[in-house]
C-alpha positions in Angstrom: 0.0 0.0 0.0 2.7 2.4 0.9 4.4 1.8 -2.5 1.2 2.9 -4.2 1.3 6.3 -2.6 5.2 7.0 -2.8 5.0 8.8 -6.2 2.4 11.4 -4.5 4.6 11.6 -1.4 7.5 13.0 -3.7 5.4 16.0 -4.4 3.1 15.8 -1.5 3.6 19.5 -0.3 3.1 20.9 -3.9 0.0 18.7 -4.2 -1.4 20.0 -0.8 -0.8 23.7 -1.8 -2.3 23.2 -5.3 -5.4 21.3 -4.4 -6.3 23.5 -1.4 -5.4 26.7 -3.4 -7.5 25.6 -6.3 -10.5 24.9 -3.8 -10.2 28.4 -2.4 -10.0 29.9 -5.7 -13.1 28.1 -6.6 -15.0 29.2 -3.7 -13.9 32.9 -4.4 -15.0 32.5 -8.1 -18.4 31.4 -6.9 -18.7 34.7 -4.8 -18.2 33.0 -1.4 -16.0 33.2 1.4 -15.2 30.3 3.8 -15.5 31.1 7.4 -14.0 28.2 9.6 -15.6 27.0 12.7 -12.4 27.9 14.6 -9.5 30.0 13.2 -6.8 28.8 15.2 -7.7 25.1 14.7 -7.7 25.5 11.0 -4.5 27.3 11.0 -2.9 24.7 13.4 -4.0 21.7 11.2 -2.7 23.4 8.1 0.7 24.2 9.8 1.0 20.5 11.0 0.3 19.1 7.5 2.8 21.4 5.8 5.5 20.7 8.2 4.8 16.8 8.0 5.0 16.9 4.5 8.2 19.0 4.4 9.9 16.6 6.8 8.6 13.6 4.5 9.9 15.5 1.4 13.2 15.8 2.9 13.4 12.2 3.7 12.4 11.2 0.0 14.6 13.9 -1.7 16.9 11.4 -3.1 14.1 9.4 -4.6 13.4 11.7 -7.6 11.4 11.3 -10.7 10.7 13.7 -13.7 7.5 14.9 -12.0 9.0 15.4 -8.5 11.8 17.4 -10.0 9.3 19.7 -11.8 7.1 19.9 -8.7 9.9 20.8 -6.4 11.3 23.3 -8.8 8.0 25.2 -9.1 7.0 24.6 -5.3 7.6 28.3 -4.2 5.3 29.5 -7.0 2.7 26.9 -6.0 3.0 28.1 -2.4 2.4 31.5 -3.5 -0.8 30.3 -5.3 -2.0 28.8 -2.2 -1.2 31.7 0.1 -3.0 34.3 -2.3 -6.0 32.0 -2.4 -6.0 31.3 1.2 -5.4 35.0 2.3 -8.7 35.9 0.7 -10.5 33.7 3.2 -8.4 34.5 6.3 -9.5 36.3 9.3 -7.7 38.9 11.5 -5.8 36.3 13.5 -2.0 36.9 13.4 -1.6 33.1 13.1 -2.5 33.3 9.4 0.7 35.4 9.0 2.6 32.5 10.6 1.0 30.0 8.4 1.9 32.2 5.2 5.5 32.5 6.2 5.8 28.8 7.1 4.4 27.8 3.7 7.0 30.0 1.9 10.0 28.9 4.1 9.1 25.1 3.7 8.6 25.6 0.0 12.0 27.2 -0.3 13.7 24.5 2.0 12.2 21.7 -0.3 13.2 23.5 -3.3 16.8 23.9 -2.4 16.9 20.4 -0.9 15.5 18.6 -4.0 17.0 20.6 -6.7 20.2 19.0 -7.8 21.3 21.1 -10.7 23.4 24.0 -9.3 22.7 26.4 -12.3 18.9 25.8 -12.0 19.1 26.2 -8.3 20.8 29.6 -8.4 18.6 31.1 -11.1 15.2 29.8 -9.9 16.3 30.6 -6.4 17.0 34.2 -7.0 13.7 34.4 -9.1 11.6 32.8 -6.4 13.3 35.1 -3.6 12.3 38.0 -5.5 8.8 37.0 -6.3 8.0 35.9 -2.6 9.6 38.9 -0.9 6.7 41.2 -2.1 3.8 39.2 -0.5 5.9 38.6 2.5 6.4 42.4 3.1 2.8 43.0 2.3 1.4 40.4 4.9 3.9 41.6 7.5 3.2 45.2 7.2 -0.6 44.4 7.2 -0.3 42.6 10.4 2.0 45.4 12.0 -0.7 47.9 10.9 -3.3 46.0 13.0 -0.9 45.7 15.9 0.4 49.2 16.1 -2.4 51.4 15.1 -4.2 52.2 18.2 -6.3 54.8 16.3 -7.9 52.3 14.1 -11.3 51.1 15.0 -13.3 48.1 13.9 -15.8 48.1 11.1 -19.0 48.9 12.3 -22.7 48.3 11.0 -24.8 51.5 11.4 -28.0 50.3 9.9 -29.4 47.3 8.0 -32.5 47.0 6.0 -34.1 44.0 4.4 -35.8 44.4 0.9 -39.7 44.1 1.1 -39.6 40.4 0.4 -36.4 39.6 2.4 -34.4 38.8 -0.9 -31.6 41.3 -0.2 -30.1 42.7 3.0 -28.6 46.3 2.9 -26.1 47.4 5.4 -24.5 50.8 6.0 -20.9 50.1 7.1 -18.8 52.5 9.0 -15.1 51.8 8.7 -12.8 54.2 10.9 -9.3 54.6 10.6 -8.0 57.1 13.0 -9.8 60.5 12.6 -11.1 59.5 9.2 -13.9 57.2 8.1 -15.4 55.7 5.2 -19.1 54.9 5.0 -20.3 52.3 2.5 -23.4 50.4 1.5 -23.3 46.6 1.2 -25.9 44.4 -0.2 -26.0 40.7 0.4 -28.4 38.0 -1.3 -30.1 36.2 1.6 -30.6 32.5 1.9 -27.5 31.6 0.0 -25.0 30.8 2.8 -24.0 27.1 3.2 -23.4 25.6 6.6 -20.6 22.9 6.5 -19.2 20.6 9.3 -16.0 22.5 9.3 -17.3 26.0 8.6 -19.6 28.1 6.6 -19.7 29.3 2.9 -20.9 32.9 3.2 -21.9 34.9 0.1 -19.8 38.0 -0.3 -21.7 41.2 0.0 -21.5 43.7 -2.9 -20.5 47.2 -2.2 -22.5 49.6 -4.1 -21.7 53.0 -2.7 -18.8 54.4 -0.8 -18.7 57.8 0.8 -15.1 58.8 1.4 -14.3 60.8 4.7 -13.6 63.9 2.7 -17.4 64.2 1.7 -18.3 64.5 5.3 -21.4 62.3 4.9 -23.9 62.3 7.8 -27.3 60.9 8.5 -27.2 58.2 5.8 -30.3 56.2 5.5 -31.7 53.3 3.3 -35.1 52.7 1.8 -36.2 49.8 -0.4 -38.8 50.8 -3.0 -38.9 47.1 -4.4 -36.5 44.1 -4.1 -34.6 45.4 -7.0 -34.6 49.3 -6.2 -32.7 50.8 -3.2 -32.8 54.5 -2.2 -29.8 56.0 -0.2 -30.5 59.3 1.5 -27.5 61.2 2.9 -26.6 64.8 4.1 -23.4 66.3 3.6 -22.0 70.0 3.7 -23.8 70.9 0.3 -27.3 69.5 1.8 -29.4 66.4 1.3 -29.3 64.2 -1.7 -30.7 60.8 -2.8 -29.1 58.2 -4.9 -30.9 55.2 -6.3 -29.6 51.9 -7.2 -31.4 49.3 -9.5 -30.7 45.6 -9.7 -29.9 44.9 -13.4 -28.7 41.2 -13.9 -26.0 40.4 -11.4 -24.9 44.1 -10.7 -26.6 47.0 -8.9 -26.5 50.1 -11.2 -26.7 53.6 -10.1 -29.6 55.5 -11.8 -29.0 58.8 -13.2 -30.7 61.6 -11.2 
């Protein structure tokens, strides 16, 4: 039995990254976000699998095939594919940064350990390092921004209104960042979330309207005329105004006043 799975073990980490990345990209393409039941448990299990496959790959590094050489040569790029797809579904926990950095480091370790050709190792190693340094810096800066930005506040829901037949939910979102704030209106189709044993597939909201802090929008309210027609009334320094959005196909279109 072990011999039958040996070819897969040679590219185990690459297969793990590719399969999971493809699943997460598919979920995003369908317009959903995966919300795990427990973020730390999800990250912990992923870390354990990545480390186990890395150790197993090091043990089998001398048992090479054509496919294992190609898989390990491209492993850092496959890891980047996994991280980018996973990051779209990750929460606010800093453990996700640990997962992403571990994925990058383990992919580089197996790349250098399993690539025998010195020229290929040097050329691809430089290319991989250049490509990976950008997302690592982005994720690190994003985490530091959350940890050392005491003036930043959470995203708050100021108001929510169901459409007349309960088909759509419109929400006024107030996102504060220091002394500034953005006010946006999100619309979510109701009854489309899927409960799974390990988490929930939640339909992504559509942001149809954003009022930047420079506009000084106040007293923003919502009113549904029909399930496919939403009125947004707001006040700013120029007075009161109303914008209307109509559902046309899969998009919400702002109507001309």
